Residue frames as a rotation matrix with the C-alpha (Angstrom) as fourth column:
MET 1
-0.993 -0.064 -0.096 -31.14
0.098 -0.026 -0.995 -1.53
0.061 -0.998 0.032 -8.14
ALA 2
-0.183 0.983 -0.027 -34.72
0.450 0.108 0.886 -2.19
0.874 0.150 -0.462 -7.10
VAL 3
-0.974 -0.069 0.217 -36.31
-0.132 -0.607 -0.784 0.19
0.185 -0.792 0.582 -4.61
ARG 4
-0.550 0.807 -0.214 -39.53
0.807 0.448 -0.385 -0.30
-0.215 -0.385 -0.898 -2.66
GLU 5
-0.067 0.655 0.752 -42.61
0.409 -0.670 0.620 1.81
0.910 0.350 -0.223 -3.20
ILE 6
-0.809 -0.383 -0.445 -42.80
0.564 -0.293 -0.772 4.47
0.165 -0.876 0.453 -0.50
LEU 7
0.515 0.849 0.117 -45.21
0.700 -0.496 0.514 6.60
0.495 -0.183 -0.850 1.48
LEU 8
-0.473 -0.717 0.511 -43.84
0.316 -0.680 -0.661 10.00
0.822 -0.151 0.549 2.47
ASP 9
0.125 0.382 -0.916 -44.29
0.976 -0.214 0.044 11.31
-0.179 -0.899 -0.400 5.98
THR 10
0.942 0.326 0.084 -44.69
0.335 -0.934 -0.126 15.07
0.037 0.147 -0.988 6.29
ASN 11
0.594 -0.766 -0.247 -41.13
-0.308 -0.500 0.809 15.60
-0.743 -0.404 -0.533 7.44
ALA 12
-0.170 -0.632 0.756 -39.77
0.584 0.554 0.594 13.57
-0.794 0.542 0.275 4.51
TYR 13
0.477 0.385 0.790 -41.59
0.864 -0.372 -0.340 15.79
0.163 0.845 -0.509 1.99
THR 14
0.986 -0.118 -0.118 -40.23
-0.074 -0.944 0.322 18.83
-0.149 -0.309 -0.939 3.83
ALA 15
0.205 -0.967 0.151 -36.69
0.011 0.157 0.988 17.37
-0.979 -0.201 0.043 3.75
PHE 16
-0.018 -0.135 0.991 -37.06
0.939 0.338 0.063 16.78
-0.343 0.931 0.121 0.00
LYS 17
0.767 0.394 0.506 -38.17
0.562 -0.793 -0.235 20.38
0.308 0.465 -0.830 -0.56
ARG 18
0.854 -0.516 -0.067 -35.19
-0.363 -0.682 0.635 21.57
-0.373 -0.518 -0.770 1.51
ASN 19
0.607 -0.593 -0.529 -32.87
-0.506 0.226 -0.833 19.50
0.613 0.773 -0.163 -0.71
VAL 20
0.277 -0.482 0.831 -31.72
-0.762 0.417 0.496 17.17
-0.585 -0.771 -0.252 2.06
PRO 21
-0.420 -0.554 -0.718 -29.50
-0.905 0.312 0.288 14.80
0.064 0.772 -0.633 0.02
GLU 22
-0.947 0.053 0.316 -30.88
-0.023 0.972 -0.234 11.54
-0.319 -0.229 -0.920 1.48
ALA 23
-0.064 0.998 -0.012 -34.49
0.085 -0.007 -0.996 12.57
-0.994 -0.065 -0.084 0.90
VAL 24
0.237 0.081 -0.968 -33.76
-0.861 -0.444 -0.248 13.71
-0.450 0.893 -0.035 -2.65
GLU 25
-0.726 -0.602 -0.331 -31.98
-0.687 0.658 0.309 10.42
0.032 0.452 -0.892 -3.40
ILE 26
-0.702 0.544 0.460 -34.89
0.206 0.773 -0.600 8.32
-0.682 -0.327 -0.655 -2.12
ILE 27
0.293 0.893 -0.341 -37.42
-0.114 -0.321 -0.940 10.26
-0.949 0.315 0.008 -4.15
ARG 28
-0.062 -0.404 -0.912 -35.20
-0.954 -0.243 0.172 10.15
-0.292 0.882 -0.371 -7.23
HIS 29
-0.847 -0.442 -0.296 -35.05
-0.511 0.830 0.223 6.33
0.147 0.340 -0.929 -7.11
ALA 30
-0.570 0.681 0.460 -38.47
-0.074 0.515 -0.854 5.32
-0.818 -0.520 -0.243 -5.78
PRO 31
-0.904 0.242 0.352 -40.65
0.414 0.295 0.861 3.83
0.105 0.924 -0.367 -8.53
ILE 32
0.095 0.960 0.263 -43.88
0.474 -0.276 0.836 4.96
0.875 0.045 -0.482 -6.85
ILE 33
-0.947 -0.319 -0.016 -44.17
0.194 -0.535 -0.822 7.74
0.254 -0.782 0.569 -4.29
SER 34
0.010 0.994 -0.111 -47.36
0.698 0.072 0.712 7.79
0.716 -0.085 -0.693 -2.27
ILE 35
-0.968 -0.078 0.237 -48.70
-0.108 -0.724 -0.681 10.52
0.225 -0.685 0.693 -0.07
ASN 36
-0.431 0.865 -0.258 -51.93
0.841 0.488 0.232 10.27
0.327 -0.117 -0.938 1.88
SER 37
0.270 0.676 0.686 -54.65
0.354 -0.732 0.582 12.64
0.896 0.085 -0.437 2.98
ILE 38
0.790 -0.071 -0.609 -53.23
0.598 -0.124 0.792 12.80
-0.132 -0.990 -0.056 6.53
VAL 39
-0.245 -0.963 -0.108 -49.86
0.836 -0.266 0.479 14.04
-0.490 0.028 0.871 5.25
LEU 40
-0.386 0.173 0.906 -51.59
0.668 -0.625 0.404 16.41
0.636 0.761 0.126 2.82
GLY 41
0.700 0.712 0.059 -53.56
0.435 -0.491 0.754 17.87
0.566 -0.502 -0.654 5.73
GLU 42
0.511 -0.597 -0.619 -50.42
0.678 -0.164 0.717 18.34
-0.529 -0.786 0.321 7.80
LEU 43
-0.523 -0.735 0.431 -48.64
0.842 -0.367 0.396 20.00
-0.133 0.571 0.810 4.88
LEU 44
-0.111 0.565 0.818 -51.53
0.546 -0.653 0.525 22.32
0.830 0.505 -0.236 4.05
GLY 45
0.832 0.387 -0.396 -51.88
0.525 -0.325 0.786 23.21
0.176 -0.863 -0.474 7.73
GLY 46
0.082 -0.904 -0.419 -48.21
0.769 -0.210 0.604 24.11
-0.634 -0.371 0.678 7.87
PHE 47
-0.560 -0.238 0.794 -48.47
0.772 -0.498 0.395 26.13
0.301 0.834 0.463 4.69
ALA 48
0.384 0.840 0.383 -51.44
0.582 -0.542 0.606 28.06
0.717 -0.010 -0.697 6.11
GLY 49
0.821 -0.088 -0.564 -49.35
0.501 -0.361 0.786 29.17
-0.273 -0.928 -0.253 9.05
GLY 50
-0.148 -0.989 -0.030 -46.48
0.773 -0.135 0.620 30.42
-0.617 0.068 0.784 6.92
THR 51
0.054 0.061 -0.997 -45.65
-0.234 -0.969 -0.072 33.36
-0.971 0.237 -0.038 4.69
ARG 52
-0.720 -0.391 -0.573 -45.24
-0.643 0.063 0.764 31.27
-0.263 0.918 -0.297 1.51
GLU 53
-0.173 0.728 0.664 -48.60
-0.164 0.643 -0.748 29.52
-0.971 -0.238 0.008 1.41
ALA 54
0.732 0.513 -0.449 -49.33
-0.488 -0.065 -0.870 30.14
-0.476 0.856 0.203 -2.28
LEU 55
0.060 -0.801 -0.595 -45.85
-0.955 0.126 -0.267 29.10
0.289 0.585 -0.758 -3.41
ASN 56
-0.726 -0.336 0.601 -45.84
-0.566 0.787 -0.244 26.01
-0.391 -0.517 -0.761 -1.19
LYS 57
0.190 0.874 0.446 -49.26
-0.178 0.478 -0.860 24.95
-0.965 0.084 0.247 -2.51
HIS 58
0.677 -0.004 -0.736 -48.09
-0.728 -0.148 -0.669 25.49
-0.106 0.989 -0.103 -6.09
GLU 59
-0.363 -0.904 -0.225 -44.97
-0.903 0.401 -0.154 23.36
0.230 0.148 -0.962 -5.51
LEU 60
-0.548 0.255 0.797 -47.07
-0.340 0.802 -0.491 20.64
-0.765 -0.539 -0.353 -3.86
ARG 61
0.595 0.800 -0.077 -49.46
-0.354 0.175 -0.919 20.58
-0.721 0.574 0.388 -6.84
GLN 62
0.331 -0.575 -0.748 -46.46
-0.910 0.015 -0.414 20.20
0.249 0.818 -0.519 -9.17
PHE 63
-0.696 -0.611 0.378 -45.13
-0.706 0.679 -0.201 17.34
-0.134 -0.407 -0.904 -7.04
LEU 64
-0.213 0.719 0.662 -48.52
-0.204 0.630 -0.750 15.61
-0.956 -0.294 0.012 -6.99
GLY 65
0.636 0.476 -0.607 -48.71
-0.632 -0.131 -0.764 15.97
-0.444 0.869 0.218 -10.78
SER 66
-0.443 -0.858 -0.258 -45.75
-0.882 0.365 0.299 13.64
-0.162 0.360 -0.919 -11.32
THR 67
0.262 0.525 -0.810 -46.60
-0.695 0.685 0.219 10.32
0.670 0.505 0.544 -12.94
ARG 68
-0.431 -0.499 -0.752 -44.73
0.159 0.778 -0.608 8.55
0.888 -0.381 -0.256 -10.12
VAL 69
-0.978 0.090 0.191 -46.74
-0.210 -0.328 -0.921 10.23
-0.020 -0.940 0.339 -7.35
ARG 70
-0.309 0.929 -0.205 -50.12
0.246 0.286 0.926 9.00
0.919 0.235 -0.317 -6.20
VAL 71
-0.562 0.276 0.780 -52.45
-0.788 -0.466 -0.403 10.15
0.252 -0.841 0.479 -3.46
ILE 72
-0.589 0.389 -0.709 -53.89
0.332 0.916 0.227 7.32
0.737 -0.102 -0.668 -1.39
GLU 73
0.002 0.737 0.676 -56.98
-0.569 -0.555 0.607 7.77
0.823 -0.386 0.418 0.70
VAL 74
-0.962 -0.078 0.260 -57.68
-0.268 0.438 -0.858 6.78
-0.048 -0.895 -0.443 4.25
ASP 75
-0.216 0.915 -0.341 -60.77
-0.665 0.118 0.737 4.57
0.715 0.386 0.583 4.14
GLU 76
0.648 0.576 0.498 -62.64
-0.754 0.392 0.528 1.89
0.108 -0.718 0.688 6.08
HIS 77
0.789 -0.446 -0.423 -59.91
0.337 0.889 -0.308 -0.67
0.514 0.101 0.852 5.31
THR 78
-0.230 -0.865 0.447 -57.29
-0.034 -0.452 -0.892 1.72
0.973 -0.220 0.075 6.67
ALA 79
0.178 0.394 0.902 -59.34
-0.884 -0.338 0.322 1.87
0.432 -0.855 0.288 9.86
GLU 80
0.972 0.146 -0.187 -58.91
-0.077 0.940 0.333 -1.88
0.224 -0.309 0.924 10.30
PHE 81
0.215 -0.969 -0.124 -55.13
0.601 0.231 -0.765 -1.52
0.770 0.090 0.632 10.03
TYR 82
-0.190 -0.216 0.958 -55.28
-0.463 -0.841 -0.281 1.47
0.866 -0.497 0.060 12.39
ALA 83
0.717 0.544 0.435 -57.02
-0.641 0.271 0.718 -0.69
0.273 -0.794 0.543 14.99
MET 84
0.808 -0.481 -0.341 -54.26
0.483 0.872 -0.085 -3.31
0.338 -0.096 0.936 14.74
VAL 85
-0.151 -0.894 0.421 -51.52
0.360 -0.447 -0.819 -0.67
0.921 0.028 0.389 15.02
TYR 86
0.078 0.286 0.955 -53.27
-0.686 -0.680 0.260 1.02
0.724 -0.675 0.143 17.95
ARG 87
0.936 0.346 0.068 -53.77
-0.296 0.665 0.686 -2.26
0.192 -0.662 0.724 19.84
SER 88
0.561 -0.786 -0.261 -50.18
0.657 0.614 -0.437 -3.41
0.503 0.074 0.861 19.26
LEU 89
-0.288 -0.694 0.660 -48.62
0.107 -0.708 -0.698 -0.12
0.952 -0.130 0.278 20.34
ARG 90
0.319 0.494 0.809 -50.88
-0.762 -0.374 0.529 0.07
0.564 -0.785 0.257 23.39
GLN 91
0.973 0.035 -0.227 -49.94
0.075 0.885 0.459 -3.47
0.217 -0.464 0.859 24.43
LYS 92
0.196 -0.979 -0.053 -46.25
0.771 0.188 -0.609 -2.56
0.606 0.079 0.791 24.11
GLY 93
0.549 0.042 -0.835 -46.70
0.661 -0.633 0.403 0.68
-0.511 -0.773 -0.376 26.01
GLN 94
-0.612 -0.791 0.010 -45.25
0.559 -0.424 0.713 2.53
-0.559 0.442 0.701 23.02
PRO 95
0.505 0.863 0.002 -47.84
0.610 -0.356 -0.708 5.11
-0.611 0.358 -0.706 21.95
ILE 96
-0.739 -0.623 0.256 -47.12
0.632 -0.511 0.583 7.32
-0.232 0.593 0.771 18.95
PRO 97
-0.701 0.500 -0.509 -49.01
-0.410 -0.866 -0.285 10.39
-0.584 0.009 0.812 17.69
THR 98
0.109 0.890 0.442 -52.45
0.059 0.438 -0.897 9.63
-0.992 0.124 -0.005 16.28
ASN 99
0.672 0.131 -0.729 -51.73
-0.659 -0.343 -0.670 11.00
-0.337 0.930 -0.144 12.79
ASP 100
-0.334 -0.888 -0.316 -48.64
-0.943 0.318 0.102 8.80
0.009 0.332 -0.943 12.62
MET 101
-0.532 0.251 0.809 -50.69
-0.104 0.929 -0.356 5.72
-0.840 -0.274 -0.468 13.48
TRP 102
0.619 0.783 -0.066 -52.95
-0.103 -0.003 -0.995 6.58
-0.779 0.622 0.079 10.52
ILE 103
0.364 -0.582 -0.727 -49.91
-0.931 -0.251 -0.265 7.01
-0.028 0.773 -0.633 8.27
ALA 104
-0.687 -0.633 0.357 -48.49
-0.650 0.755 0.087 3.66
-0.324 -0.172 -0.930 9.43
ALA 105
-0.115 0.745 0.657 -51.86
0.020 0.663 -0.748 1.96
-0.993 -0.073 -0.091 8.95
ASN 106
0.763 0.391 -0.514 -52.15
-0.439 -0.269 -0.857 3.32
-0.474 0.880 -0.034 5.40
ALA 107
-0.086 -0.885 -0.457 -48.61
-0.996 0.095 0.005 2.14
0.039 0.456 -0.889 4.61
LEU 108
-0.711 -0.134 0.690 -49.34
-0.320 0.936 -0.149 -1.35
-0.626 -0.327 -0.708 5.93
GLN 109
0.298 0.938 0.174 -52.61
-0.108 0.215 -0.971 -1.45
-0.948 0.271 0.165 4.00
HIS 110
0.916 0.074 -0.395 -50.84
-0.380 -0.164 -0.911 -0.75
-0.132 0.984 -0.122 0.71
SER 111
0.699 -0.699 0.147 -47.54
0.658 0.710 0.250 -2.58
-0.280 -0.078 0.957 1.49
LEU 112
0.639 -0.461 0.616 -45.55
0.117 -0.733 -0.670 0.65
0.760 0.500 -0.415 1.39
ALA 113
-0.105 -0.743 -0.661 -42.39
0.976 0.051 -0.213 1.65
0.192 -0.668 0.719 3.24
VAL 114
0.889 0.450 -0.089 -42.52
0.457 -0.851 0.258 4.94
0.040 -0.269 -0.962 5.16
VAL 115
-0.208 -0.899 0.386 -39.90
0.687 -0.415 -0.596 7.61
0.696 0.141 0.704 4.58
THR 116
0.837 0.510 0.198 -39.69
0.171 -0.588 0.791 9.54
0.519 -0.629 -0.579 7.84
TYR 117
-0.307 -0.900 0.309 -37.36
-0.129 -0.283 -0.951 11.20
0.943 -0.331 -0.029 10.30
ASP 118
0.225 0.473 0.852 -39.56
-0.942 -0.116 0.314 10.17
0.247 -0.873 0.420 13.23
ARG 119
-0.749 -0.642 -0.163 -38.02
-0.567 0.749 -0.344 7.22
0.343 -0.165 -0.925 15.08
HIS 120
-0.478 0.578 0.662 -41.28
-0.603 0.333 -0.725 6.18
-0.639 -0.745 0.190 16.73
PHE 121
0.401 0.603 -0.690 -42.51
-0.913 0.321 -0.251 4.58
0.071 0.730 0.680 13.49
GLN 122
-0.472 -0.681 -0.559 -40.02
-0.596 0.714 -0.367 1.78
0.650 0.159 -0.743 14.28
PHE 123
-0.764 0.238 0.600 -42.35
-0.488 0.396 -0.778 0.63
-0.423 -0.887 -0.187 17.06
VAL 124
0.291 0.927 -0.236 -45.00
-0.859 0.145 -0.491 -0.39
-0.421 0.346 0.839 14.48
ASP 125
-0.181 -0.322 0.929 -44.80
-0.070 0.947 0.314 -4.13
-0.981 -0.009 -0.194 13.79
GLY 126
0.141 0.209 0.968 -44.30
0.777 0.583 -0.239 -5.10
-0.614 0.785 -0.080 10.16
LEU 127
0.964 0.242 -0.112 -43.61
0.145 -0.827 -0.543 -1.55
-0.224 0.507 -0.832 8.96
THR 128
0.066 -0.946 0.317 -40.52
0.998 0.057 -0.035 -0.76
0.015 0.319 0.948 6.90
VAL 129
0.965 0.209 -0.155 -39.24
0.227 -0.968 0.107 2.72
-0.128 -0.139 -0.982 7.75
GLY 130
0.039 -0.997 -0.059 -36.15
0.916 0.012 0.401 4.77
-0.399 -0.070 0.914 7.08
ASN 131
0.839 0.183 -0.512 -34.64
0.026 -0.954 -0.298 7.92
-0.543 0.236 -0.806 5.70
ARG 132
-0.258 -0.900 -0.352 -31.76
-0.643 -0.112 0.758 6.64
-0.721 0.422 -0.549 3.56
LEU 133
0.153 0.317 -0.936 -31.96
-0.962 0.265 -0.068 4.98
0.227 0.910 0.346 0.17
SER 134
-0.719 -0.530 -0.449 -30.34
-0.433 0.847 -0.308 1.83
0.544 -0.027 -0.839 1.56
ASP 135
-0.725 0.525 0.446 -33.37
-0.374 0.243 -0.895 1.42
-0.578 -0.816 0.020 3.87
PHE 136
0.261 0.949 -0.179 -35.60
-0.574 0.004 -0.819 0.86
-0.776 0.316 0.546 0.81
ILE 137
-0.346 -0.437 -0.830 -33.51
-0.922 0.323 0.214 -1.31
0.175 0.839 -0.515 -1.49
ILE 138
0.718 0.664 0.209 -35.16
-0.678 0.735 -0.010 -4.64
-0.160 -0.135 0.978 -2.16
């Protein structure tokens, strides 16, 4: 079974850490798991507001240390994809949160599918999204 390379949304990482079966299955089978600086910022912000900040950071570092996990940066090329996503969503009258437009743009830039529990990512043209392994089988 071939599975697409993925980009985790913040809520997908959280689902994985909470042992949600679908999230665990996707991560178990994905050949490459990407996470970007936007998602890292959201995670670290959430950790800072909680009582388990040190443990959550430690577990995140362990996750990022996997040979299948890579951190991708938001750069000037991502900005070009962001502009396309922004324009398309605005023309459709389907705005989504700004951070999620950056996540979508980064996924499009690197031809990645987004693992998320947010339905609004489906409004982004050309983006593969889902939260079940079957959503990512090639």
